[in-house]
ZARODO-182942 format. One record per residue: x, z, y of N, C-alpha, C in turn; residue in one letter. Coordinates in nm, 3 decimals. Last residue first. Example, Ala and Ser with C-alpha at 12.3 -4.5 7.8 and 13.67 -1.06 7.14 Angstrom:
<tormis>
+---------+---------+---------+---------+---------+---------+---------+---------+---------+-------+
:    n_c1 :    n_c3 :    n_c2 :   ca_c1 :   ca_c3 :   ca_c2 :    c_c1 :    c_c3 :    c_c2 : bator :
+---------+---------+---------+---------+---------+---------+---------+---------+---------+-------+
:   1.285 :   0.708 :  -0.225 :   1.367 :   0.714 :  -0.106 :   1.290 :   0.787 :   0.003 :     S :
:   1.319 :   0.780 :  -0.569 :   1.230 :   0.780 :  -0.450 :   1.320 :   0.780 :  -0.330 :     A :
+---------+---------+---------+---------+---------+---------+---------+---------+---------+-------+
</tormis>
This chain:
<tormis>
+---------+---------+---------+---------+---------+---------+---------+---------+---------+-------+
:    n_c1 :    n_c3 :    n_c2 :   ca_c1 :   ca_c3 :   ca_c2 :    c_c1 :    c_c3 :    c_c2 : bator :
+---------+---------+---------+---------+---------+---------+---------+---------+---------+-------+
:   1.826 :  -7.228 :   0.649 :   1.882 :  -7.137 :   0.758 :   1.753 :  -7.132 :   0.863 :     K :
:   1.755 :  -7.409 :   0.431 :   1.788 :  -7.272 :   0.407 :   1.808 :  -7.175 :   0.541 :     G :
:   1.938 :  -7.695 :   0.547 :   1.820 :  -7.623 :   0.480 :   1.863 :  -7.492 :   0.475 :     P :
:   1.985 :  -7.745 :   0.890 :   2.060 :  -7.705 :   0.777 :   1.951 :  -7.649 :   0.699 :     Q :
:   1.964 :  -8.004 :   1.131 :   1.936 :  -7.900 :   1.065 :   1.975 :  -7.848 :   0.936 :     A :
:   2.077 :  -8.267 :   1.209 :   2.142 :  -8.142 :   1.227 :   2.111 :  -8.016 :   1.160 :     G :
:   1.840 :  -8.403 :   1.206 :   1.936 :  -8.425 :   1.111 :   2.040 :  -8.326 :   1.097 :     N :
:   1.670 :  -8.327 :   1.402 :   1.627 :  -8.268 :   1.274 :   1.727 :  -8.287 :   1.179 :     G :
:   1.810 :  -8.409 :   1.612 :   1.805 :  -8.281 :   1.605 :   1.780 :  -8.234 :   1.460 :     A :
:   1.748 :  -8.699 :   1.584 :   1.870 :  -8.632 :   1.569 :   1.882 :  -8.495 :   1.560 :     A :
:   1.457 :  -8.655 :   1.603 :   1.526 :  -8.715 :   1.481 :   1.678 :  -8.682 :   1.435 :     A :
:   1.458 :  -8.606 :   1.868 :   1.403 :  -8.528 :   1.743 :   1.458 :  -8.557 :   1.617 :     G :
:   1.553 :  -8.828 :   1.980 :   1.633 :  -8.706 :   1.991 :   1.587 :  -8.615 :   1.912 :     Q :
:   1.392 :  -9.031 :   1.898 :   1.530 :  -9.019 :   1.874 :   1.617 :  -8.908 :   1.866 :     Q :
:   1.201 :  -8.952 :   2.057 :   1.147 :  -8.964 :   1.928 :   1.306 :  -8.950 :   1.852 :     A :
:   1.277 :  -8.981 :   2.314 :   1.263 :  -8.862 :   2.253 :   1.216 :  -8.840 :   2.113 :     A :
:   1.329 :  -9.262 :   2.286 :   1.428 :  -9.184 :   2.296 :   1.398 :  -9.050 :   2.274 :     V :
:   1.042 :  -9.355 :   2.307 :   1.128 :  -9.393 :   2.187 :   1.254 :  -9.288 :   2.173 :     Y :
:   0.957 :  -9.266 :   2.529 :   0.888 :  -9.197 :   2.405 :   0.977 :  -9.224 :   2.299 :     A :
:   1.104 :  -9.416 :   2.719 :   1.100 :  -9.253 :   2.710 :   1.075 :  -9.200 :   2.565 :     K :
:   0.974 :  -9.651 :   2.632 :   1.128 :  -9.633 :   2.631 :   1.143 :  -9.475 :   2.609 :     Y :
:   0.737 :  -9.623 :   2.730 :   0.733 :  -9.665 :   2.585 :   0.881 :  -9.633 :   2.542 :     E :
:   0.774 :  -9.581 :   3.009 :   0.708 :  -9.489 :   2.901 :   0.735 :  -9.510 :   2.774 :     D :
:   0.851 :  -9.834 :   3.079 :   0.937 :  -9.717 :   3.067 :   0.902 :  -9.596 :   2.992 :     P :
:   0.768 : -10.081 :   2.839 :   0.742 : -10.020 :   2.958 :   0.872 :  -9.904 :   2.949 :     S :
:   0.822 : -10.400 :   2.690 :   0.880 : -10.238 :   2.690 :   0.876 : -10.193 :   2.826 :     L :
:   0.619 : -10.604 :   2.545 :   0.660 : -10.576 :   2.662 :   0.713 : -10.421 :   2.668 :     E :
:   0.492 : -10.695 :   2.331 :   0.603 : -10.782 :   2.360 :   0.675 : -10.751 :   2.500 :     G :
:   0.301 : -10.521 :   2.243 :   0.272 : -10.635 :   2.337 :   0.373 : -10.719 :   2.369 :     D :
:   0.318 : -10.309 :   2.071 :   0.347 : -10.438 :   2.025 :   0.303 : -10.542 :   2.105 :     K :
:   0.301 : -10.037 :   2.128 :   0.211 : -10.119 :   2.138 :   0.230 : -10.257 :   2.108 :     N :
:   0.599 :  -9.975 :   2.119 :   0.494 :  -9.916 :   2.006 :   0.364 :  -9.998 :   2.035 :     T :
:   0.885 : -10.066 :   2.120 :   0.750 : -10.126 :   2.196 :   0.646 : -10.082 :   2.092 :     D :
:   1.088 :  -9.951 :   1.995 :   1.048 :  -9.885 :   2.097 :   0.899 :  -9.952 :   2.169 :     A :
:   1.110 : -10.142 :   1.785 :   1.073 : -10.016 :   1.737 :   1.041 :  -9.941 :   1.847 :     Q :
:   1.192 : -10.380 :   1.910 :   1.076 : -10.382 :   1.837 :   1.022 : -10.232 :   1.790 :     D :
:   1.439 : -10.283 :   2.049 :   1.326 : -10.315 :   2.086 :   1.199 : -10.302 :   2.053 :     F :
:   1.717 : -10.209 :   1.934 :   1.589 : -10.107 :   1.937 :   1.451 : -10.167 :   1.994 :     V :
:   1.865 : -10.458 :   2.005 :   1.856 : -10.389 :   1.877 :   1.724 : -10.305 :   1.857 :     Q :
:   1.835 : -10.460 :   2.310 :   1.786 : -10.568 :   2.193 :   1.777 : -10.510 :   2.053 :     A :
:   1.958 : -10.219 :   2.360 :   1.834 : -10.234 :   2.387 :   1.754 : -10.361 :   2.311 :     L :
:   2.224 : -10.280 :   2.286 :   2.152 : -10.179 :   2.239 :   2.026 : -10.177 :   2.256 :     G :
:   2.266 : -10.537 :   2.450 :   2.263 : -10.539 :   2.316 :   2.195 : -10.415 :   2.227 :     A :
:   2.130 : -10.668 :   2.717 :   2.169 : -10.546 :   2.662 :   2.185 : -10.528 :   2.495 :     N :
:   1.996 : -10.904 :   2.730 :   2.124 : -10.885 :   2.802 :   2.205 : -10.732 :   2.774 :     V :
:   1.748 : -10.914 :   2.584 :   1.856 : -10.976 :   2.501 :   2.021 : -10.934 :   2.594 :     Q :
:   1.532 : -10.811 :   2.722 :   1.644 : -10.715 :   2.684 :   1.745 : -10.777 :   2.603 :     S :
:   1.429 : -11.052 :   2.783 :   1.504 : -10.981 :   2.908 :   1.587 : -10.869 :   2.829 :     E :
:   1.306 : -11.101 :   2.561 :   1.371 : -11.199 :   2.603 :   1.472 : -11.126 :   2.744 :     A :
:   1.120 : -10.902 :   2.553 :   1.204 : -10.911 :   2.438 :   1.316 : -10.983 :   2.515 :     K :
:   1.078 : -10.753 :   2.870 :   1.023 : -10.860 :   2.768 :   1.135 : -10.845 :   2.651 :     S :
:   1.029 : -10.455 :   3.054 :   1.122 : -10.572 :   2.998 :   1.053 : -10.653 :   2.874 :     I :
:   0.828 : -10.415 :   3.351 :   0.874 : -10.373 :   3.209 :   0.999 : -10.452 :   3.162 :     T :
:   0.807 : -10.440 :   3.637 :   0.802 : -10.308 :   3.579 :   0.824 : -10.303 :   3.423 :     G :
:   0.827 : -10.712 :   3.704 :   0.711 : -10.670 :   3.694 :   0.696 : -10.536 :   3.617 :     N :
:   1.080 : -10.853 :   3.749 :   1.063 : -10.749 :   3.861 :   0.888 : -10.703 :   3.807 :     G :
:   1.217 : -11.047 :   3.597 :   1.084 : -11.097 :   3.679 :   1.019 : -10.996 :   3.749 :     D :
:   1.436 : -10.890 :   3.506 :   1.451 : -11.014 :   3.581 :   1.347 : -11.051 :   3.657 :     T :
:   1.506 : -10.608 :   3.420 :   1.391 : -10.641 :   3.430 :   1.382 : -10.738 :   3.526 :     D :
:   1.778 : -10.552 :   3.430 :   1.737 : -10.598 :   3.326 :   1.607 : -10.644 :   3.334 :     V :
:   1.781 : -10.413 :   3.702 :   1.878 : -10.531 :   3.689 :   1.815 : -10.598 :   3.526 :     S :
:   1.599 : -10.208 :   3.652 :   1.569 : -10.314 :   3.768 :   1.652 : -10.455 :   3.720 :     A :
:   1.736 : -10.038 :   3.490 :   1.618 : -10.101 :   3.431 :   1.570 : -10.225 :   3.532 :     W :
:   2.077 : -10.137 :   3.542 :   1.968 : -10.056 :   3.546 :   1.852 : -10.121 :   3.515 :     T :
:   2.438 : -10.170 :   3.453 :   2.283 : -10.228 :   3.450 :   2.190 : -10.091 :   3.449 :     Q :
:   2.706 : -10.105 :   3.442 :   2.630 : -10.067 :   3.559 :   2.460 : -10.153 :   3.557 :     G :
:   2.854 : -10.231 :   3.255 :   2.855 : -10.243 :   3.359 :   2.774 : -10.230 :   3.449 :     G :
:   2.816 : -10.104 :   2.976 :   2.750 : -10.202 :   3.026 :   2.755 : -10.236 :   3.166 :     G :
:   2.961 :  -9.884 :   2.892 :   3.041 :  -9.960 :   2.939 :   2.961 : -10.111 :   2.968 :     G :
:   2.786 :  -9.716 :   2.780 :   2.796 :  -9.813 :   2.718 :   2.899 :  -9.896 :   2.742 :     N :
:   2.750 :  -9.551 :   3.038 :   2.787 :  -9.500 :   2.910 :   2.866 :  -9.569 :   2.812 :     A :
:   2.632 :  -9.759 :   3.177 :   2.742 :  -9.726 :   3.231 :   2.801 :  -9.633 :   3.108 :     Q :
:   2.379 :  -9.738 :   3.084 :   2.427 :  -9.880 :   3.057 :   2.586 :  -9.853 :   3.095 :     A :
:   2.275 :  -9.504 :   3.128 :   2.311 :  -9.560 :   2.975 :   2.384 :  -9.673 :   2.984 :     S :
:   2.256 :  -9.525 :   3.384 :   2.384 :  -9.431 :   3.314 :   2.387 :  -9.455 :   3.181 :     A :
:   2.070 :  -9.695 :   3.394 :   2.199 :  -9.712 :   3.447 :   2.298 :  -9.652 :   3.394 :     Q :
:   1.845 :  -9.558 :   3.282 :   1.881 :  -9.691 :   3.212 :   2.030 :  -9.706 :   3.271 :     A :
:   1.831 :  -9.333 :   3.452 :   1.839 :  -9.321 :   3.331 :   1.909 :  -9.434 :   3.276 :     A :
:   1.741 :  -9.494 :   3.696 :   1.862 :  -9.427 :   3.714 :   1.896 :  -9.398 :   3.539 :     A :
:   1.468 :  -9.562 :   3.577 :   1.571 :  -9.657 :   3.627 :   1.707 :  -9.593 :   3.644 :     G :
:   1.380 :  -9.311 :   3.562 :   1.392 :  -9.395 :   3.433 :   1.458 :  -9.509 :   3.506 :     S :
:   1.297 :  -9.108 :   3.750 :   1.440 :  -9.138 :   3.714 :   1.464 :  -9.240 :   3.621 :     A :
:   1.046 :  -9.054 :   3.783 :   1.093 :  -9.170 :   3.880 :   1.213 :  -9.187 :   3.842 :     T :
:   0.998 :  -8.834 :   3.602 :   0.932 :  -8.945 :   3.577 :   0.999 :  -9.067 :   3.673 :     D :
:   1.171 :  -8.628 :   3.685 :   1.219 :  -8.721 :   3.575 :   1.131 :  -8.837 :   3.551 :     A :
:   1.034 :  -8.514 :   3.874 :   1.126 :  -8.610 :   3.933 :   1.165 :  -8.674 :   3.841 :     A :
:   0.833 :  -8.294 :   3.789 :   0.794 :  -8.460 :   3.814 :   0.900 :  -8.563 :   3.841 :     D :
:   1.123 :  -8.115 :   3.702 :   0.963 :  -8.139 :   3.693 :   0.902 :  -8.296 :   3.700 :     G :
:   1.356 :  -8.015 :   3.703 :   1.340 :  -8.130 :   3.759 :   1.212 :  -8.140 :   3.795 :     A :
:   1.350 :  -7.805 :   3.512 :   1.400 :  -7.756 :   3.610 :   1.345 :  -7.849 :   3.737 :     Q :
:   1.272 :  -7.941 :   3.288 :   1.208 :  -7.827 :   3.322 :   1.216 :  -7.776 :   3.472 :     A :
:   1.507 :  -8.125 :   3.266 :   1.358 :  -8.155 :   3.300 :   1.277 :  -8.042 :   3.346 :     A :
:   1.715 :  -7.938 :   3.183 :   1.705 :  -8.013 :   3.329 :   1.567 :  -8.053 :   3.380 :     A :
:   1.621 :  -7.874 :   2.948 :   1.654 :  -7.777 :   3.053 :   1.626 :  -7.824 :   3.189 :     Q :
:   1.653 :  -8.137 :   2.805 :   1.493 :  -8.033 :   2.799 :   1.525 :  -7.923 :   2.957 :     Q :
:   1.891 :  -8.208 :   2.843 :   1.819 :  -8.253 :   2.922 :   1.678 :  -8.186 :   2.923 :     A :
:   2.027 :  -8.002 :   2.703 :   2.057 :  -8.011 :   2.843 :   1.946 :  -8.073 :   2.923 :     Q :
:   1.926 :  -8.076 :   2.468 :   1.896 :  -7.952 :   2.489 :   1.907 :  -7.947 :   2.663 :     A :
:   2.045 :  -8.341 :   2.421 :   1.890 :  -8.332 :   2.446 :   1.855 :  -8.187 :   2.494 :     A :
:   2.308 :  -8.307 :   2.411 :   2.261 :  -8.347 :   2.550 :   2.097 :  -8.334 :   2.555 :     Q :
:   2.302 :  -8.163 :   2.156 :   2.359 :  -8.095 :   2.270 :   2.309 :  -8.155 :   2.381 :     T :
:   2.234 :  -8.410 :   2.026 :   2.150 :  -8.275 :   1.994 :   2.192 :  -8.188 :   2.136 :     Q :
:   2.420 :  -8.588 :   2.089 :   2.256 :  -8.608 :   2.118 :   2.171 :  -8.506 :   2.109 :     A :
:   2.633 :  -8.501 :   1.986 :   2.625 :  -8.504 :   2.120 :   2.482 :  -8.542 :   2.135 :     Q :
:   2.547 :  -8.534 :   1.704 :   2.579 :  -8.413 :   1.740 :   2.568 :  -8.390 :   1.886 :     A :
:   2.490 :  -8.799 :   1.669 :   2.352 :  -8.692 :   1.657 :   2.429 :  -8.568 :   1.718 :     A :
:   2.737 :  -8.905 :   1.724 :   2.635 :  -8.938 :   1.828 :   2.536 :  -8.832 :   1.792 :     S :
:   2.868 :  -8.836 :   1.474 :   2.895 :  -8.779 :   1.605 :   2.819 :  -8.776 :   1.742 :     H :
:   2.716 :  -8.986 :   1.317 :   2.715 :  -8.847 :   1.299 :   2.768 :  -8.761 :   1.434 :     Q :
:   2.730 :  -9.268 :   1.409 :   2.615 :  -9.211 :   1.418 :   2.631 :  -9.044 :   1.393 :     A :
:   2.920 :  -9.425 :   1.476 :   2.971 :  -9.322 :   1.490 :   2.837 :  -9.236 :   1.512 :     S :
:   2.788 :  -9.696 :   1.492 :   2.902 :  -9.691 :   1.371 :   2.958 :  -9.532 :   1.389 :     Q :
:   2.603 :  -9.737 :   1.630 :   2.555 :  -9.689 :   1.544 :   2.689 :  -9.651 :   1.437 :     A :
:   2.582 :  -9.739 :   1.970 :   2.725 :  -9.681 :   1.892 :   2.648 :  -9.660 :   1.745 :     M :
:   2.344 :  -9.811 :   2.066 :   2.447 :  -9.928 :   2.056 :   2.599 :  -9.886 :   1.984 :     A :
:   2.184 :  -9.584 :   2.021 :   2.150 :  -9.703 :   1.910 :   2.278 :  -9.828 :   1.935 :     P :
:   2.274 :  -9.415 :   2.208 :   2.307 :  -9.395 :   2.071 :   2.274 :  -9.520 :   2.001 :     I :
:   2.253 :  -9.410 :   2.487 :   2.365 :  -9.503 :   2.428 :   2.361 :  -9.497 :   2.285 :     A :
:   2.064 :  -9.224 :   2.540 :   2.016 :  -9.371 :   2.558 :   2.125 :  -9.446 :   2.468 :     L :
:   2.223 :  -9.035 :   2.594 :   2.129 :  -9.044 :   2.467 :   2.081 :  -9.163 :   2.436 :     V :
:   2.323 :  -9.085 :   2.831 :   2.422 :  -9.039 :   2.702 :   2.321 :  -9.081 :   2.564 :     S :
:   2.098 :  -9.063 :   2.967 :   2.185 :  -9.194 :   2.966 :   2.264 :  -9.191 :   2.840 :     G :
:   2.026 :  -8.789 :   2.983 :   1.946 :  -8.911 :   2.913 :   2.027 :  -9.049 :   2.857 :     A :
:   2.228 :  -8.710 :   3.099 :   2.211 :  -8.651 :   2.958 :   2.134 :  -8.785 :   2.880 :     A :
:   2.195 :  -8.790 :   3.357 :   2.350 :  -8.813 :   3.279 :   2.306 :  -8.793 :   3.105 :     V :
:   1.978 :  -8.735 :   3.423 :   2.036 :  -8.842 :   3.394 :   2.133 :  -8.881 :   3.322 :     I :
:   1.992 :  -8.454 :   3.416 :   1.888 :  -8.518 :   3.324 :   1.917 :  -8.681 :   3.312 :     L :
:   2.167 :  -8.408 :   3.626 :   2.209 :  -8.378 :   3.474 :   2.127 :  -8.427 :   3.394 :     A :
:   2.049 :  -8.495 :   3.827 :   2.168 :  -8.578 :   3.775 :   2.201 :  -8.535 :   3.651 :     I :
:   1.826 :  -8.298 :   3.820 :   1.813 :  -8.445 :   3.825 :   1.930 :  -8.537 :   3.752 :     L :
:   1.951 :  -8.068 :   3.885 :   1.901 :  -8.103 :   3.757 :   1.850 :  -8.223 :   3.734 :     P :
:   2.095 :  -8.182 :   4.188 :   2.153 :  -8.125 :   4.079 :   2.077 :  -8.136 :   3.923 :     K :
:   1.832 :  -8.201 :   4.302 :   1.931 :  -8.311 :   4.284 :   2.012 :  -8.274 :   4.159 :     R :
:   1.702 :  -7.991 :   4.411 :   1.648 :  -8.050 :   4.279 :   1.741 :  -8.194 :   4.266 :     N :
:   1.853 :  -7.882 :   4.578 :   1.813 :  -7.791 :   4.476 :   1.760 :  -7.874 :   4.371 :     R :
:   1.861 :  -8.074 :   4.777 :   1.982 :  -8.051 :   4.704 :   1.974 :  -7.962 :   4.574 :     I :
:   1.551 :  -8.251 :   4.771 :   1.637 :  -8.142 :   4.823 :   1.741 :  -8.138 :   4.740 :     T :
:   1.426 :  -8.547 :   4.882 :   1.463 :  -8.476 :   4.767 :   1.581 :  -8.383 :   4.809 :     M :
+---------+---------+---------+---------+---------+---------+---------+---------+---------+-------+
</tormis>
């Protein structure tokens, strides 16, 4: 990976990690929504620059999310204790935010959360946060 690609990737990881922290911080939903909207724009810009590198960053995004939550540096791999690449409902219990949104994020309802399902859930949450910030008539 070149230094030129590293900066957008790091920005994407930080932005995505902060957005992933939203479910765990439900008490400050309005503040989080405003932050998520800003960070979603940054993440989209970084994703355009980083290209396919975003797909390989799912484990790093989970780590950034855990650190943003004070989760002690959890990564996708550390939560995926059986090492099969997906997170089961039982495995999700080690992260309160993930356990809280597991059923919503598991779109195919197979009891396993894949990185792609989680990314799609986060993208939907970013869209909802951006929609809540819109003002009618403007």
